[in-house]
C-alpha positions as CSV (number, residue, x, y, z in Angstrom):
1,M,-0.1,-0.1,-0.1
2,T,1.5,3.4,-0.8
3,Q,1.0,6.6,1.2
4,Q,-2.1,8.3,0.4
5,Q,-4.8,10.7,1.8
6,I,-8.3,10.6,2.1
7,G,-9.4,14.2,1.5
8,M,-7.1,17.2,2.2
9,T,-7.7,19.3,5.2
10,K,-9.0,21.7,7.6
11,A,-12.0,22.5,10.0
12,S,-13.3,25.9,10.5
13,S,-14.1,25.4,14.2
14,K,-11.2,26.1,16.7
15,S,-11.2,23.4,19.2
16,T,-9.9,23.8,22.5
17,F,-8.5,22.3,25.6
18,G,-8.3,23.3,29.2
19,G,-11.7,25.0,29.1
20,L,-10.7,27.8,26.5
21,E,-13.5,27.9,23.9
22,N,-12.7,30.3,21.1
23,P,-14.2,29.5,17.8
24,Q,-12.2,30.6,14.6
25,T,-12.7,30.2,10.7
26,R,-10.2,29.1,8.4
27,A,-9.1,30.2,4.9
28,H,-9.4,28.3,1.8
29,H,-7.1,27.2,-0.8
30,G,-7.7,25.9,-4.3
31,L,-6.3,22.7,-5.8
32,L,-4.7,22.5,-9.4
33,S,-5.1,19.7,-12.0
34,S,-1.9,18.1,-13.4
35,C,-3.4,17.3,-16.9
36,I,-3.6,19.9,-19.7
37,P,-7.0,21.1,-20.8
38,N,-7.9,21.5,-24.4
39,Q,-11.0,21.2,-26.6
40,F,-11.3,17.5,-25.7
41,G,-11.2,17.8,-22.1
42,F,-8.1,17.0,-20.1
43,L,-5.2,15.2,-22.1
44,P,-1.6,14.5,-21.3
45,A,0.9,16.5,-23.1
46,V,1.6,15.3,-26.8
47,P,4.6,17.1,-28.9
48,F,3.0,19.1,-31.6
49,S,5.3,17.6,-33.9
50,Q,3.3,14.2,-33.8
51,V,0.2,13.9,-36.1
52,I,-2.4,11.9,-34.5
53,P,-5.7,10.8,-36.4
54,L,-8.8,12.1,-35.0
55,K,-10.2,8.9,-34.2
56,Q,-7.1,7.9,-32.1
57,L,-7.0,11.4,-30.5
58,L,-10.6,10.9,-29.4
59,A,-9.9,7.7,-28.0
60,L,-6.9,9.2,-26.1
61,A,-9.1,12.0,-24.8
62,L,-11.9,9.6,-23.6
63,A,-9.1,7.3,-21.8
64,S,-7.7,10.4,-20.0
65,L,-11.2,11.6,-19.1
66,A,-11.7,8.2,-17.6
67,T,-8.6,8.1,-16.0
68,A,-9.3,11.4,-14.2
69,G,-12.6,10.1,-13.1
70,V,-14.8,12.4,-15.2
71,L,-16.4,9.6,-17.4
72,Q,-16.5,6.9,-14.8
73,A,-16.0,6.5,-11.2
74,Q,-15.6,3.7,-8.9
75,T,-19.1,2.8,-7.2
76,L,-18.3,1.6,-3.7
77,T,-21.1,-0.1,-1.4
78,P,-21.6,1.5,2.0
79,A,-19.6,-1.3,3.7
80,Q,-16.6,-0.8,1.1
81,A,-16.9,3.1,1.7
82,R,-16.8,2.7,5.5
83,M,-13.4,1.3,5.1
84,V,-10.1,2.9,5.4
85,G,-6.9,1.4,4.2
86,G,-8.7,-2.1,4.0
87,C,-9.7,-1.6,7.6
88,T,-13.3,-1.9,9.1
89,I,-13.5,0.9,11.6
90,Y,-14.2,-0.7,15.0
91,P,-16.3,-3.8,15.3
92,S,-20.2,-3.8,14.2
93,D,-21.1,-3.9,18.0
94,N,-19.2,-0.5,18.7
95,I,-21.3,2.4,20.0
96,W,-20.0,4.5,17.0
97,N,-21.7,1.9,14.5
98,T,-24.8,1.4,16.6
99,P,-28.2,2.9,15.4
100,I,-29.7,5.0,18.1
101,N,-33.0,6.1,16.4
102,G,-35.2,3.8,18.9
103,L,-33.7,5.3,21.8
104,P,-35.9,7.9,23.7
105,A,-35.3,11.7,23.7
106,D,-33.8,13.1,26.9
107,P,-36.5,14.7,29.2
108,D,-34.3,17.7,29.2
109,S,-33.8,17.8,25.3
110,A,-35.7,21.0,24.9
111,V,-33.8,22.9,27.9
112,Y,-30.4,21.8,26.4
113,I,-31.3,23.0,23.0
114,N,-33.1,26.3,24.0
115,T,-30.2,27.1,26.4
116,I,-27.5,26.4,24.0
117,G,-29.0,28.2,21.0
118,K,-32.0,26.6,19.1
119,S,-31.4,29.0,15.9
120,Y,-27.6,27.5,15.5
121,A,-27.6,26.5,11.7
122,L,-25.9,23.1,11.0
123,H,-22.6,23.8,9.2
124,P,-20.7,21.3,7.3
125,D,-17.0,21.8,8.4
126,F,-15.5,20.3,5.3
127,G,-15.7,21.0,1.5
128,R,-13.7,21.2,-1.6
129,D,-10.6,23.2,-0.5
130,A,-7.5,21.5,1.3
131,S,-8.2,24.0,4.1
132,N,-11.8,22.8,4.8
133,G,-11.8,19.6,6.6
134,I,-9.4,17.2,8.5
135,P,-7.6,14.8,6.0
136,I,-7.0,11.1,6.8
137,N,-3.5,9.9,5.8
138,V,-3.1,6.1,4.9
139,V,0.1,4.2,5.1
140,D,1.3,0.8,5.2
141,S,3.4,-1.0,7.9
142,T,6.7,0.2,6.4
143,A,6.1,3.9,6.8
144,T,8.7,5.8,8.3
145,K,8.5,6.2,12.2
146,V,9.4,9.3,13.6
147,T,10.4,10.1,17.3
148,T,7.6,12.3,18.8
149,T,7.5,14.3,21.9
150,F,4.4,15.5,23.5
151,E,3.3,18.5,25.7
152,D,0.9,16.7,27.7
153,K,3.1,13.5,28.4
154,D,0.9,11.9,30.9
155,D,-2.2,11.5,28.9
156,S,-0.2,10.8,25.4
157,D,0.9,7.5,24.1
158,K,4.6,7.4,23.5
159,G,5.8,7.3,19.9
160,P,7.5,6.8,17.7
161,Y,4.7,7.5,15.3
162,P,4.2,6.5,11.7
163,V,4.4,9.5,9.6
164,G,5.7,8.5,6.3
165,T,7.5,10.9,4.2
166,S,7.0,14.7,4.9
167,A,5.7,15.3,1.5
168,N,2.7,13.4,1.8
169,A,1.8,13.7,5.4
170,L,-1.2,16.2,5.2
171,V,-2.1,18.2,8.4
172,E,-5.4,19.8,9.3
173,G,-5.3,23.4,8.0
174,G,-3.8,23.0,4.3
175,P,-1.0,24.8,2.7
176,H,0.2,28.0,4.7
177,P,-1.1,26.8,8.0
178,K,-2.1,29.6,10.4
179,S,-0.8,29.8,13.9
180,G,-3.0,28.7,16.8
181,D,-5.3,26.6,14.6
182,D,-5.8,22.9,15.6
183,H,-3.5,21.2,13.4
184,H,-4.7,17.6,13.9
185,F,-2.6,14.9,12.1
186,L,-4.6,11.5,11.5
187,T,-3.0,8.5,10.0
188,V,-4.2,4.9,9.5
189,V,-1.8,2.2,9.2
190,G,-3.6,0.1,6.7
191,A,-4.2,-3.9,6.7
192,P,-3.3,-6.1,8.2
193,K,-2.1,-3.8,11.0
194,C,-5.1,-1.4,11.2
195,A,-4.3,1.0,13.8
196,L,-5.1,4.7,14.0
197,Y,-2.7,7.3,15.1
198,E,-3.8,10.9,16.0
199,M,-2.2,14.0,17.1
200,Y,-3.4,17.5,18.1
201,N,-1.4,20.6,17.4
202,V,1.5,19.1,15.5
203,T,4.6,21.0,14.8
204,P,6.5,21.8,12.7
205,I,4.3,22.1,9.7
206,T,5.7,23.0,6.2
207,S,4.2,25.8,4.1
208,A,2.7,23.0,1.9
209,G,0.8,22.0,5.1
210,T,2.5,18.8,5.8
211,V,4.4,17.5,8.8
212,G,7.9,18.7,8.8
213,R,10.8,17.9,11.1
214,K,12.8,19.7,13.7
215,A,16.5,20.2,13.2
216,N,17.1,17.0,15.3
217,G,14.6,15.0,12.9
218,T,11.6,14.8,15.5
219,I,8.1,16.4,15.6
220,H,6.2,17.6,18.5
221,A,2.5,17.7,19.4
222,Y,0.4,18.7,22.3
223,E,-1.4,15.4,22.6
224,G,-1.2,11.9,20.7
225,N,-2.9,8.6,21.0
226,Y,-3.3,5.4,19.1
227,V,-5.9,2.6,18.8
228,D,-6.5,-0.8,17.4
229,L,-9.2,-0.3,14.9
230,T,-10.2,-4.0,15.2
231,S,-11.0,-3.4,19.0
232,N,-13.6,-1.8,21.1
233,Q,-11.2,-0.2,23.4
234,L,-11.5,3.5,24.8
235,R,-9.1,5.6,26.4
236,P,-8.3,4.3,30.1
237,L,-10.4,5.6,32.9
238,P,-8.1,5.3,35.9
239,A,-9.7,4.5,39.2
240,N,-10.9,7.4,41.5
241,S,-9.8,9.8,38.5
242,P,-12.5,12.4,37.5
243,M,-11.5,11.9,33.9
244,G,-10.0,9.2,32.0
245,L,-6.9,9.9,29.5
246,N,-7.1,12.4,27.0
247,S,-6.7,12.1,23.1
248,A,-6.3,14.2,20.0
249,D,-10.0,15.3,20.7
250,A,-11.1,17.2,23.9
251,A,-13.9,14.3,24.6
252,G,-11.0,11.7,24.9
253,L,-12.4,10.1,21.8
254,E,-10.9,9.3,18.2
255,I,-11.4,11.6,15.3
256,M,-11.1,9.7,12.2
257,P,-14.1,7.2,12.6
258,A,-16.7,9.9,13.2
259,L,-15.5,12.0,9.8
260,V,-18.1,12.6,7.1
261,R,-16.2,11.3,4.0
262,Y,-17.1,11.7,0.3
263,D,-17.2,8.1,-0.5
264,E,-19.4,7.2,2.1
265,V,-21.9,9.8,1.0
266,A,-21.6,8.8,-2.4
267,S,-22.3,5.3,-1.7
268,G,-25.8,6.5,-0.3
269,Q,-25.3,5.5,3.4
270,I,-23.4,6.6,6.3
271,N,-23.6,3.9,8.9
272,H,-21.9,5.5,12.0
273,A,-22.4,8.5,14.4
274,L,-20.6,11.8,13.3
275,R,-18.7,14.5,15.2
276,F,-19.9,17.8,16.2
277,T,-18.8,20.9,18.1
278,L,-20.4,23.5,20.4
279,P,-19.1,26.7,21.9
280,M,-20.2,26.0,25.3
281,T,-20.0,22.5,27.1
282,R,-20.4,21.2,30.6
283,A,-17.6,20.0,33.0
284,A,-18.6,16.5,32.6
285,F,-18.5,13.7,30.1
286,V,-20.9,10.6,29.3
287,W,-19.7,7.3,27.8
288,P,-18.2,6.9,25.2
289,A,-16.4,10.1,26.0
290,R,-13.5,9.9,28.8
291,H,-12.7,13.6,29.0
292,Y,-13.9,17.1,29.2
293,A,-12.7,20.4,28.3
294,S,-14.6,23.0,30.4
295,S,-15.0,24.5,33.7
296,N,-18.8,25.2,33.4
297,T,-20.8,23.0,35.6
298,S,-24.2,24.1,34.6
299,T,-26.6,21.3,34.1
300,T,-28.3,23.1,31.0
301,L,-25.3,22.6,29.1
302,L,-24.4,19.3,27.2
303,P,-21.4,17.0,28.6
304,M,-18.8,15.5,26.3
305,G,-20.2,12.6,24.6
306,A,-23.8,13.6,24.6
307,R,-25.5,12.4,21.5
308,I,-28.1,14.4,19.2
309,R,-29.9,13.2,16.3
310,L,-32.0,14.8,13.7
311,K,-35.8,14.6,14.3
312,S,-37.5,11.6,12.8
313,S,-40.2,14.0,11.5
314,F,-37.7,16.3,9.6
315,N,-38.5,16.3,5.9
316,T,-35.3,15.6,3.9
317,A,-37.1,15.4,0.7
318,G,-35.9,18.9,-0.5
319,F,-32.3,18.0,0.0
320,S,-29.8,16.4,-2.7
321,A,-29.2,12.7,-2.4
322,K,-25.8,13.3,-0.9
323,N,-27.1,15.8,1.6
324,Q,-29.9,13.2,2.3
325,A,-27.1,10.5,3.2
326,I,-25.7,12.8,5.8
327,L,-29.1,13.7,7.1
328,N,-30.2,10.0,7.3
329,A,-27.1,9.2,9.2
330,L,-27.9,12.0,11.8
331,K,-31.5,10.4,12.2
332,T,-30.1,7.0,12.6
333,Y,-26.7,7.1,14.2
334,G,-26.8,11.0,15.6
335,A,-23.7,12.9,16.2
336,I,-21.6,13.0,19.5
337,L,-20.4,16.1,21.1
338,A,-16.6,15.8,20.7
339,D,-14.8,19.1,21.3
340,N,-15.5,22.8,21.9
341,G,-15.8,24.8,18.9
342,S,-18.0,26.6,16.5
343,P,-21.8,26.0,17.0
344,L,-23.3,22.7,15.4
345,Y,-20.2,22.4,13.3
346,L,-20.1,18.8,11.4
347,S,-16.8,17.4,10.8
348,G,-15.6,15.7,7.6
349,T,-12.6,15.4,5.4
350,P,-11.8,17.8,2.3
351,D,-12.4,16.5,-1.0
352,V,-12.3,17.9,-4.5
353,R,-15.3,16.2,-5.4
354,W,-17.7,17.9,-2.8
355,D,-20.1,20.4,-4.1
356,D,-19.7,23.3,-1.6
357,D,-22.8,25.1,-2.9
358,D,-24.8,22.1,-2.3
359,L,-23.4,21.4,1.1
360,H,-24.2,24.8,2.2
361,N,-28.1,23.7,2.0
362,L,-27.5,21.9,5.1
363,G,-27.5,25.2,6.9
364,K,-31.3,25.3,6.4
365,I,-31.2,23.0,9.4
366,T,-31.1,24.4,12.9
367,F,-30.4,22.9,16.3
368,N,-34.1,23.1,17.0
369,D,-34.5,20.6,14.4
370,F,-32.6,18.1,16.6
371,E,-33.2,16.4,19.8
372,V,-30.8,15.2,22.6
373,V,-30.8,11.4,23.1
374,S,-31.4,10.3,26.6
375,L,-28.2,10.6,28.4
376,S,-29.3,7.7,30.7
377,A,-30.4,5.5,27.7
378,I,-26.9,5.9,26.3
379,A,-25.2,5.0,29.5
380,D,-27.3,1.9,29.8
381,L,-25.7,0.7,26.6
382,E,-22.2,0.4,28.3
383,Y,-21.2,-3.2,28.6
384,L,-17.6,-3.1,29.8
385,P,-15.1,-0.7,31.6
386,N,-13.0,0.9,28.9
387,S,-14.8,-0.4,26.0
388,G,-17.0,0.9,23.3
389,K,-18.8,-2.4,23.0
390,V,-22.5,-2.1,23.3
391,D,-24.4,-4.3,25.8
392,P,-25.6,-7.2,23.7
393,E,-28.7,-7.5,25.7
394,A,-29.5,-3.6,25.5
395,K,-33.0,-2.6,24.1
396,L,-32.4,-0.3,21.4
397,K,-36.0,0.0,20.3
């Protein structure tokens, strides 16, 4: 497996740690094609001294267009689209992969939504540009491992981390990264290992938006963690501790499994919970979250790990098929509160195939169109300590 990327980067919400909640927006950067445009579409460069019959030229044009994905696109099933690097993302009985549309709404759902802001509009925090979303890097087991140091040593998993070549290791933020942004770096080591490595606020970053190296050949991050994607493991929750170990996300969860990816949307189904942010959260967490990042104890705010879902009565008929795939996932699996950031921002990967104008139609949906899933009902699904496995005897309907 060669090193590759799924999407190409940047979230518009400024997530925070230590209770700081300061949303920011991101800039956007375009992408260039490596083909040469002409009246037949995109063709590889051909010396003008060559005389090519029209039929051959047309065949070449069609082949080139097909290669570029203009005339044909690979159609993936939802199950295939869910995989990354040949890996399934958590077992089928994991809480991320479990439908919650049959669980009751929380009795305080309206209180939460009214307090937080029922007029907040849903915002897709991803799109065409490299700066708009969080990219996923895929490497194989031979990828270069780099010595990594962490600001939060106690909560981070020790390195080295598989980074691969600097030129291909995309960081959240895209080219010309801004100081103070999140700079998440996500890497999947593909099958058969199937491991996920995530870092928050990685440095140094090149002007191309990739992981660089310090003079001594190392990299640094505020936080880092890794997980076996074939398991249900969560970050450890030490005995007598108010919180579990942190991760590259404020809720102590992994980011990659929750991202909206183009291939999933194009397949017609997203079969997992999504990730969203809010500007104010409670100093508390509920399973499967392991951590919080707030000092506000108000019970009218949602804790990290809280699950919201689009109301079943919401009519999606006026939306495109791709947007309907996102909205149906929000009805069936919901979204988990995973970080402090801009209000009702939904996380995904950047991809040149996204139609930004179409995605912006999701902004017609407000927080008032959602409901909070019963916090106690979600808690009752927990089966084992430090595990995302859903109780096999749980009543989901």
